CHARMM internal coordinates of N, CA and C (Angstrom, degrees):
IC EDIT
DIST 1 N 1 CA 1.4314
DIST 1 CA 1 C 1.5364
ANGL 1 N 1 CA 1 C 110.86
DIST 1 C 2 N 1.3046
ANGL 1 CA 1 C 2 N 116.20
DIHE 1 N 1 CA 1 C 2 N -40.19
DIST 2 N 2 CA 1.4670
ANGL 1 C 2 N 2 CA 120.16
DIHE 1 CA 1 C 2 N 2 CA -179.76
DIST 2 CA 2 C 1.5254
ANGL 2 N 2 CA 2 C 110.53
DIHE 1 C 2 N 2 CA 2 C -67.99
DIST 2 C 3 N 1.3236
ANGL 2 CA 2 C 3 N 116.50
DIHE 2 N 2 CA 2 C 3 N -41.26
DIST 3 N 3 CA 1.4597
ANGL 2 C 3 N 3 CA 120.53
DIHE 2 CA 2 C 3 N 3 CA 178.60
DIST 3 CA 3 C 1.5240
ANGL 3 N 3 CA 3 C 110.90
DIHE 2 C 3 N 3 CA 3 C -63.23
DIST 3 C 4 N 1.3166
ANGL 3 CA 3 C 4 N 116.87
DIHE 3 N 3 CA 3 C 4 N -44.20
DIST 4 N 4 CA 1.4625
ANGL 3 C 4 N 4 CA 120.46
DIHE 3 CA 3 C 4 N 4 CA 179.09
DIST 4 CA 4 C 1.5288
ANGL 4 N 4 CA 4 C 110.51
DIHE 3 C 4 N 4 CA 4 C -64.83
DIST 4 C 5 N 1.3228
ANGL 4 CA 4 C 5 N 116.86
DIHE 4 N 4 CA 4 C 5 N -38.28
DIST 5 N 5 CA 1.4616
ANGL 4 C 5 N 5 CA 120.30
DIHE 4 CA 4 C 5 N 5 CA 178.54
DIST 5 CA 5 C 1.5171
ANGL 5 N 5 CA 5 C 112.31
DIHE 4 C 5 N 5 CA 5 C -63.55
DIST 5 C 6 N 1.3194
ANGL 5 CA 5 C 6 N 116.07
DIHE 5 N 5 CA 5 C 6 N -41.84
DIST 6 N 6 CA 1.4585
ANGL 5 C 6 N 6 CA 119.65
DIHE 5 CA 5 C 6 N 6 CA 178.38
DIST 6 CA 6 C 1.5247
ANGL 6 N 6 CA 6 C 111.46
DIHE 5 C 6 N 6 CA 6 C -65.99
DIST 6 C 7 N 1.3197
ANGL 6 CA 6 C 7 N 116.24
DIHE 6 N 6 CA 6 C 7 N -37.42
DIST 7 N 7 CA 1.4629
ANGL 6 C 7 N 7 CA 120.93
DIHE 6 CA 6 C 7 N 7 CA -176.71
DIST 7 CA 7 C 1.5278
ANGL 7 N 7 CA 7 C 112.12
DIHE 6 C 7 N 7 CA 7 C -73.27
DIST 7 C 8 N 1.3122
ANGL 7 CA 7 C 8 N 117.86
DIHE 7 N 7 CA 7 C 8 N -36.38
DIST 8 N 8 CA 1.4603
ANGL 7 C 8 N 8 CA 121.70
DIHE 7 CA 7 C 8 N 8 CA -174.54
DIST 8 CA 8 C 1.5232
ANGL 8 N 8 CA 8 C 114.03
DIHE 7 C 8 N 8 CA 8 C -96.14
DIST 8 C 9 N 1.3206
ANGL 8 CA 8 C 9 N 118.47
DIHE 8 N 8 CA 8 C 9 N -9.48
DIST 9 N 9 CA 1.4624
ANGL 8 C 9 N 9 CA 120.97
DIHE 8 CA 8 C 9 N 9 CA -175.53
DIST 9 CA 9 C 1.5240
ANGL 9 N 9 CA 9 C 112.35
DIHE 8 C 9 N 9 CA 9 C -63.13
DIST 9 C 10 N 1.3152
ANGL 9 CA 9 C 10 N 117.38
DIHE 9 N 9 CA 9 C 10 N -46.70
DIST 10 N 10 CA 1.4597
ANGL 9 C 10 N 10 CA 120.74
DIHE 9 CA 9 C 10 N 10 CA -175.82
DIST 10 CA 10 C 1.5307
ANGL 10 N 10 CA 10 C 112.26
DIHE 9 C 10 N 10 CA 10 C -62.50
DIST 10 C 11 N 1.3466
ANGL 10 CA 10 C 11 N 120.13
DIHE 10 N 10 CA 10 C 11 N -49.09
DIST 11 N 11 CA 1.4685
ANGL 10 C 11 N 11 CA 118.48
DIHE 10 CA 10 C 11 N 11 CA 178.82
DIST 11 CA 11 C 1.5266
ANGL 11 N 11 CA 11 C 113.30
DIHE 10 C 11 N 11 CA 11 C -62.90
DIST 11 C 12 N 1.3204
ANGL 11 CA 11 C 12 N 116.92
DIHE 11 N 11 CA 11 C 12 N -36.24
DIST 12 N 12 CA 1.4683
ANGL 11 C 12 N 12 CA 119.92
DIHE 11 CA 11 C 12 N 12 CA 179.22
DIST 12 CA 12 C 1.5209
ANGL 12 N 12 CA 12 C 109.85
DIHE 11 C 12 N 12 CA 12 C -65.18
DIST 12 C 13 N 1.3249
ANGL 12 CA 12 C 13 N 117.28
DIHE 12 N 12 CA 12 C 13 N -47.69
DIST 13 N 13 CA 1.4605
ANGL 12 C 13 N 13 CA 120.88
DIHE 12 CA 12 C 13 N 13 CA 179.61
DIST 13 CA 13 C 1.5199
ANGL 13 N 13 CA 13 C 112.17
DIHE 12 C 13 N 13 CA 13 C -63.71
DIST 13 C 14 N 1.3248
ANGL 13 CA 13 C 14 N 117.19
DIHE 13 N 13 CA 13 C 14 N -43.82
DIST 14 N 14 CA 1.4582
ANGL 13 C 14 N 14 CA 120.54
DIHE 13 CA 13 C 14 N 14 CA -178.43
DIST 14 CA 14 C 1.5265
ANGL 14 N 14 CA 14 C 111.32
DIHE 13 C 14 N 14 CA 14 C -62.64
DIST 14 C 15 N 1.3164
ANGL 14 CA 14 C 15 N 116.99
DIHE 14 N 14 CA 14 C 15 N -44.76
DIST 15 N 15 CA 1.4557
ANGL 14 C 15 N 15 CA 120.77
DIHE 14 CA 14 C 15 N 15 CA -178.84
DIST 15 CA 15 C 1.5190
ANGL 15 N 15 CA 15 C 111.32
DIHE 14 C 15 N 15 CA 15 C -65.24
DIST 15 C 16 N 1.3083
ANGL 15 CA 15 C 16 N 116.59
DIHE 15 N 15 CA 15 C 16 N -47.59
DIST 16 N 16 CA 1.4679
ANGL 15 C 16 N 16 CA 120.34
DIHE 15 CA 15 C 16 N 16 CA -177.28
DIST 16 CA 16 C 1.5217
ANGL 16 N 16 CA 16 C 111.58
DIHE 15 C 16 N 16 CA 16 C -65.99
DIST 16 C 17 N 1.3183
ANGL 16 CA 16 C 17 N 116.91
DIHE 16 N 16 CA 16 C 17 N -47.01
DIST 17 N 17 CA 1.4586
ANGL 16 C 17 N 17 CA 119.31
DIHE 16 CA 16 C 17 N 17 CA -178.15
DIST 17 CA 17 C 1.5232
ANGL 17 N 17 CA 17 C 112.03
DIHE 16 C 17 N 17 CA 17 C -67.77
DIST 17 C 18 N 1.3350
ANGL 17 CA 17 C 18 N 118.20
DIHE 17 N 17 CA 17 C 18 N -36.68
DIST 18 N 18 CA 1.4582
ANGL 17 C 18 N 18 CA 120.33
DIHE 17 CA 17 C 18 N 18 CA 177.73
DIST 18 CA 18 C 1.5243
ANGL 18 N 18 CA 18 C 110.65
DIHE 17 C 18 N 18 CA 18 C -63.52
DIST 18 C 19 N 1.3053
ANGL 18 CA 18 C 19 N 116.88
DIHE 18 N 18 CA 18 C 19 N -42.28
DIST 19 N 19 CA 1.4659
ANGL 18 C 19 N 19 CA 120.29
DIHE 18 CA 18 C 19 N 19 CA 179.39
DIST 19 CA 19 C 1.5264
ANGL 19 N 19 CA 19 C 111.07
DIHE 18 C 19 N 19 CA 19 C -68.09
DIST 19 C 20 N 1.3317
ANGL 19 CA 19 C 20 N 117.51
DIHE 19 N 19 CA 19 C 20 N -43.57
DIST 20 N 20 CA 1.4662
ANGL 19 C 20 N 20 CA 120.66
DIHE 19 CA 19 C 20 N 20 CA -179.58
DIST 20 CA 20 C 1.5274
ANGL 20 N 20 CA 20 C 111.33
DIHE 19 C 20 N 20 CA 20 C -64.66
DIST 20 C 21 N 1.3163
ANGL 20 CA 20 C 21 N 117.32
DIHE 20 N 20 CA 20 C 21 N -43.56
DIST 21 N 21 CA 1.4651
ANGL 20 C 21 N 21 CA 120.78
DIHE 20 CA 20 C 21 N 21 CA 178.76
DIST 21 CA 21 C 1.5320
ANGL 21 N 21 CA 21 C 110.23
DIHE 20 C 21 N 21 CA 21 C -68.38
DIST 21 C 22 N 1.3235
ANGL 21 CA 21 C 22 N 116.94
DIHE 21 N 21 CA 21 C 22 N -34.90
DIST 22 N 22 CA 1.4609
ANGL 21 C 22 N 22 CA 120.71
DIHE 21 CA 21 C 22 N 22 CA 177.20
DIST 22 CA 22 C 1.5188
ANGL 22 N 22 CA 22 C 112.92
DIHE 21 C 22 N 22 CA 22 C -66.89
DIST 22 C 23 N 1.3252
ANGL 22 CA 22 C 23 N 117.68
DIHE 22 N 22 CA 22 C 23 N -26.22
DIST 23 N 23 CA 1.4626
ANGL 22 C 23 N 23 CA 121.10
DIHE 22 CA 22 C 23 N 23 CA 179.01
DIST 23 CA 23 C 1.5269
ANGL 23 N 23 CA 23 C 112.86
DIHE 22 C 23 N 23 CA 23 C -84.64
DIST 23 C 24 N 1.3249
ANGL 23 CA 23 C 24 N 118.19
DIHE 23 N 23 CA 23 C 24 N -13.64
DIST 24 N 24 CA 1.4632
ANGL 23 C 24 N 24 CA 120.67
DIHE 23 CA 23 C 24 N 24 CA -177.91
DIST 24 CA 24 C 1.5357
ANGL 24 N 24 CA 24 C 114.12
DIHE 23 C 24 N 24 CA 24 C -59.45
DIST 24 C 25 N 1.3361
ANGL 24 CA 24 C 25 N 120.30
DIHE 24 N 24 CA 24 C 25 N -42.40
DIST 25 N 25 CA 1.4692
ANGL 24 C 25 N 25 CA 117.79
DIHE 24 CA 24 C 25 N 25 CA 178.01
DIST 25 CA 25 C 1.5302
ANGL 25 N 25 CA 25 C 112.95
DIHE 24 C 25 N 25 CA 25 C -60.92
DIST 25 C 26 N 1.3184
ANGL 25 CA 25 C 26 N 117.59
DIHE 25 N 25 CA 25 C 26 N -34.73
DIST 26 N 26 CA 1.4585
ANGL 25 C 26 N 26 CA 120.37
DIHE 25 CA 25 C 26 N 26 CA 177.65
DIST 26 CA 26 C 1.5212
ANGL 26 N 26 CA 26 C 109.77
DIHE 25 C 26 N 26 CA 26 C -70.51
DIST 26 C 27 N 1.3314
ANGL 26 CA 26 C 27 N 116.70
DIHE 26 N 26 CA 26 C 27 N -41.04
DIST 27 N 27 CA 1.4600
ANGL 26 C 27 N 27 CA 120.93
DIHE 26 CA 26 C 27 N 27 CA -178.30
DIST 27 CA 27 C 1.5284
ANGL 27 N 27 CA 27 C 112.03
DIHE 26 C 27 N 27 CA 27 C -67.72
DIST 27 C 28 N 1.3025
ANGL 27 CA 27 C 28 N 117.27
DIHE 27 N 27 CA 27 C 28 N -32.46
DIST 28 N 28 CA 1.4608
ANGL 27 C 28 N 28 CA 121.14
DIHE 27 CA 27 C 28 N 28 CA -177.61
DIST 28 CA 28 C 1.5203
ANGL 28 N 28 CA 28 C 113.10
DIHE 27 C 28 N 28 CA 28 C -99.10
DIST 28 C 29 N 1.3323
ANGL 28 CA 28 C 29 N 117.17
DIHE 28 N 28 CA 28 C 29 N -0.63
DIST 29 N 29 CA 1.4603
ANGL 28 C 29 N 29 CA 121.56
DIHE 28 CA 28 C 29 N 29 CA -176.00
DIST 29 CA 29 C 1.5175
ANGL 29 N 29 CA 29 C 113.53
DIHE 28 C 29 N 29 CA 29 C -65.52
DIST 29 C 30 N 1.3099
ANGL 29 CA 29 C 30 N 114.76
DIHE 29 N 29 CA 29 C 30 N 146.32
DIST 30 N 30 CA 1.4537
ANGL 29 C 30 N 30 CA 121.97
DIHE 29 CA 29 C 30 N 30 CA 175.74
DIST 30 CA 30 C 1.5236
ANGL 30 N 30 CA 30 C 106.82
DIHE 29 C 30 N 30 CA 30 C -126.51
DIST 30 C 31 N 1.2816
ANGL 30 CA 30 C 31 N 115.93
DIHE 30 N 30 CA 30 C 31 N 121.59
DIST 31 N 31 CA 1.4582
ANGL 30 C 31 N 31 CA 119.82
DIHE 30 CA 30 C 31 N 31 CA 179.95
DIST 31 CA 31 C 1.5176
ANGL 31 N 31 CA 31 C 109.70
DIHE 30 C 31 N 31 CA 31 C 175.45
DIST 31 C 32 N 1.3195
ANGL 31 CA 31 C 32 N 114.20
DIHE 31 N 31 CA 31 C 32 N -169.03
DIST 32 N 32 CA 1.4561
ANGL 31 C 32 N 32 CA 118.37
DIHE 31 CA 31 C 32 N 32 CA -179.29
DIST 32 CA 32 C 1.5207
ANGL 32 N 32 CA 32 C 111.08
DIHE 31 C 32 N 32 CA 32 C -66.96
DIST 32 C 33 N 1.3148
ANGL 32 CA 32 C 33 N 114.37
DIHE 32 N 32 CA 32 C 33 N 134.23
DIST 33 N 33 CA 1.4725
ANGL 32 C 33 N 33 CA 123.28
DIHE 32 CA 32 C 33 N 33 CA 177.79
DIST 33 CA 33 C 1.5223
ANGL 33 N 33 CA 33 C 112.64
DIHE 32 C 33 N 33 CA 33 C 57.96
DIST 33 C 34 N 1.3238
ANGL 33 CA 33 C 34 N 116.39
DIHE 33 N 33 CA 33 C 34 N 27.67
DIST 34 N 34 CA 1.4602
ANGL 33 C 34 N 34 CA 118.48
DIHE 33 CA 33 C 34 N 34 CA -179.92
DIST 34 CA 34 C 1.5218
ANGL 34 N 34 CA 34 C 112.07
DIHE 33 C 34 N 34 CA 34 C -85.51
DIST 34 C 35 N 1.3327
ANGL 34 CA 34 C 35 N 117.87
DIHE 34 N 34 CA 34 C 35 N -8.11
DIST 35 N 35 CA 1.4688
ANGL 34 C 35 N 35 CA 120.15
DIHE 34 CA 34 C 35 N 35 CA -177.49
DIST 35 CA 35 C 1.5180
ANGL 35 N 35 CA 35 C 111.62
DIHE 34 C 35 N 35 CA 35 C -61.68
DIST 35 C 36 N 1.3100
ANGL 35 CA 35 C 36 N 117.22
DIHE 35 N 35 CA 35 C 36 N -47.41
DIST 36 N 36 CA 1.4644
ANGL 35 C 36 N 36 CA 119.10
DIHE 35 CA 35 C 36 N 36 CA -177.40
DIST 36 CA 36 C 1.5210
ANGL 36 N 36 CA 36 C 111.16
DIHE 35 C 36 N 36 CA 36 C -78.19
DIST 36 C 37 N 1.3188
ANGL 36 CA 36 C 37 N 117.88
DIHE 36 N 36 CA 36 C 37 N -29.21
DIST 37 N 37 CA 1.4686
ANGL 36 C 37 N 37 CA 120.28
DIHE 36 CA 36 C 37 N 37 CA 177.24
DIST 37 CA 37 C 1.5246
ANGL 37 N 37 CA 37 C 110.86
DIHE 36 C 37 N 37 CA 37 C -68.91
DIST 37 C 38 N 1.3351
ANGL 37 CA 37 C 38 N 117.03
DIHE 37 N 37 CA 37 C 38 N -39.28
DIST 38 N 38 CA 1.4652
ANGL 37 C 38 N 38 CA 120.96
DIHE 37 CA 37 C 38 N 38 CA 179.60
DIST 38 CA 38 C 1.5245
ANGL 38 N 38 CA 38 C 110.60
DIHE 37 C 38 N 38 CA 38 C -59.89
DIST 38 C 39 N 1.3145
ANGL 38 CA 38 C 39 N 116.39
DIHE 38 N 38 CA 38 C 39 N -48.88
DIST 39 N 39 CA 1.4654
ANGL 38 C 39 N 39 CA 120.32
DIHE 38 CA 38 C 39 N 39 CA -179.31
DIST 39 CA 39 C 1.5054
ANGL 39 N 39 CA 39 C 112.24
DIHE 38 C 39 N 39 CA 39 C -61.64
DIST 39 C 40 N 1.3186
ANGL 39 CA 39 C 40 N 115.96
DIHE 39 N 39 CA 39 C 40 N -43.68
DIST 40 N 40 CA 1.4673
ANGL 39 C 40 N 40 CA 120.32
DIHE 39 CA 39 C 40 N 40 CA 179.51
DIST 40 CA 40 C 1.5274
ANGL 40 N 40 CA 40 C 111.36
DIHE 39 C 40 N 40 CA 40 C -63.64
DIST 40 C 41 N 1.3218
ANGL 40 CA 40 C 41 N 116.72
DIHE 40 N 40 CA 40 C 41 N -40.74
DIST 41 N 41 CA 1.4724
ANGL 40 C 41 N 41 CA 120.31
DIHE 40 CA 40 C 41 N 41 CA 179.40
DIST 41 CA 41 C 1.5244
ANGL 41 N 41 CA 41 C 110.96
DIHE 40 C 41 N 41 CA 41 C -64.39
DIST 41 C 42 N 1.3432
ANGL 41 CA 41 C 42 N 117.43
DIHE 41 N 41 CA 41 C 42 N -40.96
DIST 42 N 42 CA 1.4660
ANGL 41 C 42 N 42 CA 119.86
DIHE 41 CA 41 C 42 N 42 CA 178.89
DIST 42 CA 42 C 1.5198
ANGL 42 N 42 CA 42 C 111.44
DIHE 41 C 42 N 42 CA 42 C -65.55
DIST 42 C 43 N 1.3263
ANGL 42 CA 42 C 43 N 116.40
DIHE 42 N 42 CA 42 C 43 N -36.81
DIST 43 N 43 CA 1.4676
ANGL 42 C 43 N 43 CA 119.57
DIHE 42 CA 42 C 43 N 43 CA 177.49
DIST 43 CA 43 C 1.5220
ANGL 43 N 43 CA 43 C 110.38
DIHE 42 C 43 N 43 CA 43 C -65.82
DIST 43 C 44 N 1.3124
ANGL 43 CA 43 C 44 N 117.13
DIHE 43 N 43 CA 43 C 44 N -42.05
DIST 44 N 44 CA 1.4747
ANGL 43 C 44 N 44 CA 120.75
DIHE 43 CA 43 C 44 N 44 CA 178.90
DIST 44 CA 44 C 1.5272
ANGL 44 N 44 CA 44 C 110.63
DIHE 43 C 44 N 44 CA 44 C -64.00
DIST 44 C 45 N 1.3259
ANGL 44 CA 44 C 45 N 117.12
DIHE 44 N 44 CA 44 C 45 N -44.21
DIST 45 N 45 CA 1.4690
ANGL 44 C 45 N 45 CA 120.56
DIHE 44 CA 44 C 45 N 45 CA 178.53
DIST 45 CA 45 C 1.5231
ANGL 45 N 45 CA 45 C 110.46
DIHE 44 C 45 N 45 CA 45 C -61.45
DIST 45 C 46 N 1.3135
ANGL 45 CA 45 C 46 N 117.38
DIHE 45 N 45 CA 45 C 46 N -44.62
DIST 46 N 46 CA 1.4630
ANGL 45 C 46 N 46 CA 120.91
DIHE 45 CA 45 C 46 N 46 CA 178.58
DIST 46 CA 46 C 1.5205
ANGL 46 N 46 CA 46 C 112.04
DIHE 45 C 46 N 46 CA 46 C -62.84
DIST 46 C 47 N 1.3193
ANGL 46 CA 46 C 47 N 116.96
DIHE 46 N 46 CA 46 C 47 N -40.82
DIST 47 N 47 CA 1.4615
ANGL 46 C 47 N 47 CA 120.66
DIHE 46 CA 46 C 47 N 47 CA 177.77
DIST 47 CA 47 C 1.5162
ANGL 47 N 47 CA 47 C 112.19
DIHE 46 C 47 N 47 CA 47 C -64.78
DIST 47 C 48 N 1.3212
ANGL 47 CA 47 C 48 N 116.25
DIHE 47 N 47 CA 47 C 48 N -40.81
DIST 48 N 48 CA 1.4639
ANGL 47 C 48 N 48 CA 120.07
DIHE 47 CA 47 C 48 N 48 CA 178.39
DIST 48 CA 48 C 1.5230
ANGL 48 N 48 CA 48 C 111.31
DIHE 47 C 48 N 48 CA 48 C -63.49
DIST 48 C 49 N 1.3179
ANGL 48 CA 48 C 49 N 116.77
DIHE 48 N 48 CA 48 C 49 N -45.65
DIST 49 N 49 CA 1.4604
ANGL 48 C 49 N 49 CA 119.70
DIHE 48 CA 48 C 49 N 49 CA -177.69
DIST 49 CA 49 C 1.5288
ANGL 49 N 49 CA 49 C 111.57
DIHE 48 C 49 N 49 CA 49 C -69.95
DIST 49 C 50 N 1.3207
ANGL 49 CA 49 C 50 N 117.10
DIHE 49 N 49 CA 49 C 50 N -37.23
DIST 50 N 50 CA 1.4685
ANGL 49 C 50 N 50 CA 118.42
DIHE 49 CA 49 C 50 N 50 CA 177.88
DIST 50 CA 50 C 1.5293
ANGL 50 N 50 CA 50 C 111.29
DIHE 49 C 50 N 50 CA 50 C -68.95
DIST 50 C 51 N 1.3252
ANGL 50 CA 50 C 51 N 117.14
DIHE 50 N 50 CA 50 C 51 N -37.64
DIST 51 N 51 CA 1.4685
ANGL 50 C 51 N 51 CA 118.59
DIHE 50 CA 50 C 51 N 51 CA 177.06
DIST 51 CA 51 C 1.5265
ANGL 51 N 51 CA 51 C 111.09
DIHE 50 C 51 N 51 CA 51 C -69.37
DIST 51 C 52 N 1.3333
ANGL 51 CA 51 C 52 N 117.58
DIHE 51 N 51 CA 51 C 52 N -30.11
DIST 52 N 52 CA 1.4633
ANGL 51 C 52 N 52 CA 120.79
DIHE 51 CA 51 C 52 N 52 CA 174.76
DIST 52 CA 52 C 1.5232
ANGL 52 N 52 CA 52 C 110.00
DIHE 51 C 52 N 52 CA 52 C -62.84
DIST 52 C 53 N 1.3208
ANGL 52 CA 52 C 53 N 116.34
DIHE 52 N 52 CA 52 C 53 N -45.63
DIST 53 N 53 CA 1.4669
ANGL 52 C 53 N 53 CA 120.24
DIHE 52 CA 52 C 53 N 53 CA 179.78
DIST 53 CA 53 C 1.5237
ANGL 53 N 53 CA 53 C 110.53
DIHE 52 C 53 N 53 CA 53 C -63.72
DIST 53 C 54 N 1.3259
ANGL 53 CA 53 C 54 N 116.99
DIHE 53 N 53 CA 53 C 54 N -42.18
DIST 54 N 54 CA 1.4608
ANGL 53 C 54 N 54 CA 120.30
DIHE 53 CA 53 C 54 N 54 CA 178.27
DIST 54 CA 54 C 1.5221
ANGL 54 N 54 CA 54 C 111.17
DIHE 53 C 54 N 54 CA 54 C -62.95
DIST 54 C 55 N 1.3335
ANGL 54 CA 54 C 55 N 116.65
DIHE 54 N 54 CA 54 C 55 N -43.66
DIST 55 N 55 CA 1.4612
ANGL 54 C 55 N 55 CA 120.82
DIHE 54 CA 54 C 55 N 55 CA -177.23
DIST 55 CA 55 C 1.5215
ANGL 55 N 55 CA 55 C 112.02
DIHE 54 C 55 N 55 CA 55 C -68.43
DIST 55 C 56 N 1.3162
ANGL 55 CA 55 C 56 N 116.92
DIHE 55 N 55 CA 55 C 56 N -40.79
DIST 56 N 56 CA 1.4578
ANGL 55 C 56 N 56 CA 120.63
DIHE 55 CA 55 C 56 N 56 CA -173.36
DIST 56 CA 56 C 1.5310
ANGL 56 N 56 CA 56 C 112.44
DIHE 55 C 56 N 56 CA 56 C -82.49
DIST 56 C 57 N 1.3201
ANGL 56 CA 56 C 57 N 117.44
DIHE 56 N 56 CA 56 C 57 N -36.79
DIST 57 N 57 CA 1.4546
ANGL 56 C 57 N 57 CA 119.84
DIHE 56 CA 56 C 57 N 57 CA -173.65
DIST 57 CA 57 C 1.5257
ANGL 57 N 57 CA 57 C 114.16
DIHE 56 C 57 N 57 CA 57 C -109.56
DIST 57 C 58 N 1.3125
ANGL 57 CA 57 C 58 N 116.96
DIHE 57 N 57 CA 57 C 58 N -52.22
DIST 58 N 58 CA 1.4616
ANGL 57 C 58 N 58 CA 120.10
DIHE 57 CA 57 C 58 N 58 CA -169.58
DIST 58 CA 58 C 1.5284
ANGL 58 N 58 CA 58 C 113.14
DIHE 57 C 58 N 58 CA 58 C -71.40
DIST 58 C 59 N 1.3132
ANGL 58 CA 58 C 59 N 118.23
DIHE 58 N 58 CA 58 C 59 N -46.98
DIST 59 N 59 CA 1.4672
ANGL 58 C 59 N 59 CA 120.87
DIHE 58 CA 58 C 59 N 59 CA -177.23
DIST 59 CA 59 C 1.5324
ANGL 59 N 59 CA 59 C 111.70
DIHE 58 C 59 N 59 CA 59 C -62.23
DIST 59 C 60 N 1.3442
ANGL 59 CA 59 C 60 N 119.88
DIHE 59 N 59 CA 59 C 60 N -48.01
DIST 60 N 60 CA 1.4678
ANGL 59 C 60 N 60 CA 118.33
DIHE 59 CA 59 C 60 N 60 CA 176.62
DIST 60 CA 60 C 1.5305
ANGL 60 N 60 CA 60 C 113.04
DIHE 59 C 60 N 60 CA 60 C -62.00
DIST 60 C 61 N 1.3397
ANGL 60 CA 60 C 61 N 116.50
DIHE 60 N 60 CA 60 C 61 N -34.52
DIST 61 N 61 CA 1.4576
ANGL 60 C 61 N 61 CA 120.01
DIHE 60 CA 60 C 61 N 61 CA 178.87
DIST 61 CA 61 C 1.5271
ANGL 61 N 61 CA 61 C 110.84
DIHE 60 C 61 N 61 CA 61 C -64.99
DIST 61 C 62 N 1.3139
ANGL 61 CA 61 C 62 N 117.11
DIHE 61 N 61 CA 61 C 62 N -42.52
DIST 62 N 62 CA 1.4655
ANGL 61 C 62 N 62 CA 120.92
DIHE 61 CA 61 C 62 N 62 CA 178.60
DIST 62 CA 62 C 1.5201
ANGL 62 N 62 CA 62 C 110.15
DIHE 61 C 62 N 62 CA 62 C -64.65
DIST 62 C 63 N 1.3378
ANGL 62 CA 62 C 63 N 117.94
DIHE 62 N 62 CA 62 C 63 N -42.89
DIST 63 N 63 CA 1.4618
ANGL 62 C 63 N 63 CA 120.79
DIHE 62 CA 62 C 63 N 63 CA 177.14
DIST 63 CA 63 C 1.5280
ANGL 63 N 63 CA 63 C 110.64
DIHE 62 C 63 N 63 CA 63 C -58.96
DIST 63 C 64 N 1.3225
ANGL 63 CA 63 C 64 N 116.14
DIHE 63 N 63 CA 63 C 64 N -43.42
DIST 64 N 64 CA 1.4664
ANGL 63 C 64 N 64 CA 120.23
DIHE 63 CA 63 C 64 N 64 CA -179.58
DIST 64 CA 64 C 1.5266
ANGL 64 N 64 CA 64 C 111.02
DIHE 63 C 64 N 64 CA 64 C -63.46
DIST 64 C 65 N 1.3140
ANGL 64 CA 64 C 65 N 116.72
DIHE 64 N 64 CA 64 C 65 N -44.97
DIST 65 N 65 CA 1.4687
ANGL 64 C 65 N 65 CA 120.38
DIHE 64 CA 64 C 65 N 65 CA -179.01
DIST 65 CA 65 C 1.5178
ANGL 65 N 65 CA 65 C 110.96
DIHE 64 C 65 N 65 CA 65 C -64.29
DIST 65 C 66 N 1.3286
ANGL 65 CA 65 C 66 N 117.01
DIHE 65 N 65 CA 65 C 66 N -44.59
DIST 66 N 66 CA 1.4696
ANGL 65 C 66 N 66 CA 120.34
DIHE 65 CA 65 C 66 N 66 CA 179.58
DIST 66 CA 66 C 1.5231
ANGL 66 N 66 CA 66 C 110.39
DIHE 65 C 66 N 66 CA 66 C -63.98
DIST 66 C 67 N 1.3203
ANGL 66 CA 66 C 67 N 117.61
DIHE 66 N 66 CA 66 C 67 N -40.91
DIST 67 N 67 CA 1.4612
ANGL 66 C 67 N 67 CA 121.20
DIHE 66 CA 66 C 67 N 67 CA 179.30
DIST 67 CA 67 C 1.5286
ANGL 67 N 67 CA 67 C 110.74
DIHE 66 C 67 N 67 CA 67 C -65.14
DIST 67 C 68 N 1.3268
ANGL 67 CA 67 C 68 N 117.34
DIHE 67 N 67 CA 67 C 68 N -40.46
DIST 68 N 68 CA 1.4565
ANGL 67 C 68 N 68 CA 121.16
DIHE 67 CA 67 C 68 N 68 CA 177.79
DIST 68 CA 68 C 1.5287
ANGL 68 N 68 CA 68 C 111.44
DIHE 67 C 68 N 68 CA 68 C -63.72
DIST 68 C 69 N 1.3166
ANGL 68 CA 68 C 69 N 116.75
DIHE 68 N 68 CA 68 C 69 N -43.29
DIST 69 N 69 CA 1.4568
ANGL 68 C 69 N 69 CA 121.02
DIHE 68 CA 68 C 69 N 69 CA 178.55
DIST 69 CA 69 C 1.5376
ANGL 69 N 69 CA 69 C 110.47
DIHE 68 C 69 N 69 CA 69 C -64.68
DIST 69 C 70 N 1.3158
ANGL 69 CA 69 C 70 N 116.62
DIHE 69 N 69 CA 69 C 70 N -39.67
DIST 70 N 70 CA 1.4521
ANGL 69 C 70 N 70 CA 121.68
DIHE 69 CA 69 C 70 N 70 CA 178.27
DIST 70 CA 70 C 1.5260
ANGL 70 N 70 CA 70 C 111.36
DIHE 69 C 70 N 70 CA 70 C -62.34
DIST 70 C 71 N 1.3252
ANGL 70 CA 70 C 71 N 116.67
DIHE 70 N 70 CA 70 C 71 N -42.32
DIST 71 N 71 CA 1.4663
ANGL 70 C 71 N 71 CA 120.97
DIHE 70 CA 70 C 71 N 71 CA 178.62
DIST 71 CA 71 C 1.5229
ANGL 71 N 71 CA 71 C 111.01
DIHE 70 C 71 N 71 CA 71 C -65.33
DIST 71 C 72 N 1.3263
ANGL 71 CA 71 C 72 N 117.17
DIHE 71 N 71 CA 71 C 72 N -41.12
DIST 72 N 72 CA 1.4683
ANGL 71 C 72 N 72 CA 120.26
DIHE 71 CA 71 C 72 N 72 CA 179.85
DIST 72 CA 72 C 1.5284
ANGL 72 N 72 CA 72 C 111.08
DIHE 71 C 72 N 72 CA 72 C -65.96
DIST 72 C 73 N 1.3064
ANGL 72 CA 72 C 73 N 117.10
DIHE 72 N 72 CA 72 C 73 N -36.33
DIST 73 N 73 CA 1.4711
ANGL 72 C 73 N 73 CA 120.70
DIHE 72 CA 72 C 73 N 73 CA -180.00
DIST 73 CA 73 C 1.5196
ANGL 73 N 73 CA 73 C 111.69
DIHE 72 C 73 N 73 CA 73 C -72.94
DIST 73 C 74 N 1.3378
ANGL 73 CA 73 C 74 N 116.52
DIHE 73 N 73 CA 73 C 74 N -27.54
DIST 74 N 74 CA 1.4653
ANGL 73 C 74 N 74 CA 120.71
DIHE 73 CA 73 C 74 N 74 CA -179.97
DIST 74 CA 74 C 1.5332
ANGL 74 N 74 CA 74 C 111.36
DIHE 73 C 74 N 74 CA 74 C -74.00
DIST 74 C 75 N 1.3297
ANGL 74 CA 74 C 75 N 117.16
DIHE 74 N 74 CA 74 C 75 N -23.86
DIST 75 N 75 CA 1.4692
ANGL 74 C 75 N 75 CA 120.74
DIHE 74 CA 74 C 75 N 75 CA -177.06
DIST 75 CA 75 C 1.4832
ANGL 75 N 75 CA 75 C 112.13
DIHE 74 C 75 N 75 CA 75 C -79.76
END
COOR INIT
IC SEED 1 N 1 CA 1 C
IC BUILD
């Protein structure tokens, strides 16, 4: 799990941060019909960052807990 985390961390971070930073001009834009684009961009940025947290922290934690419980039940 640690090896896979080290190997996949960089591509996950690069993809998420590039997309979130790329959406910032739309989210901060001021112009015609930018009201609905701003809201949509903020929702996309929030979704990207929340999925990053889930992917990096929560999923490995759940795998670890399930594996630990499985080992205890096997003994």
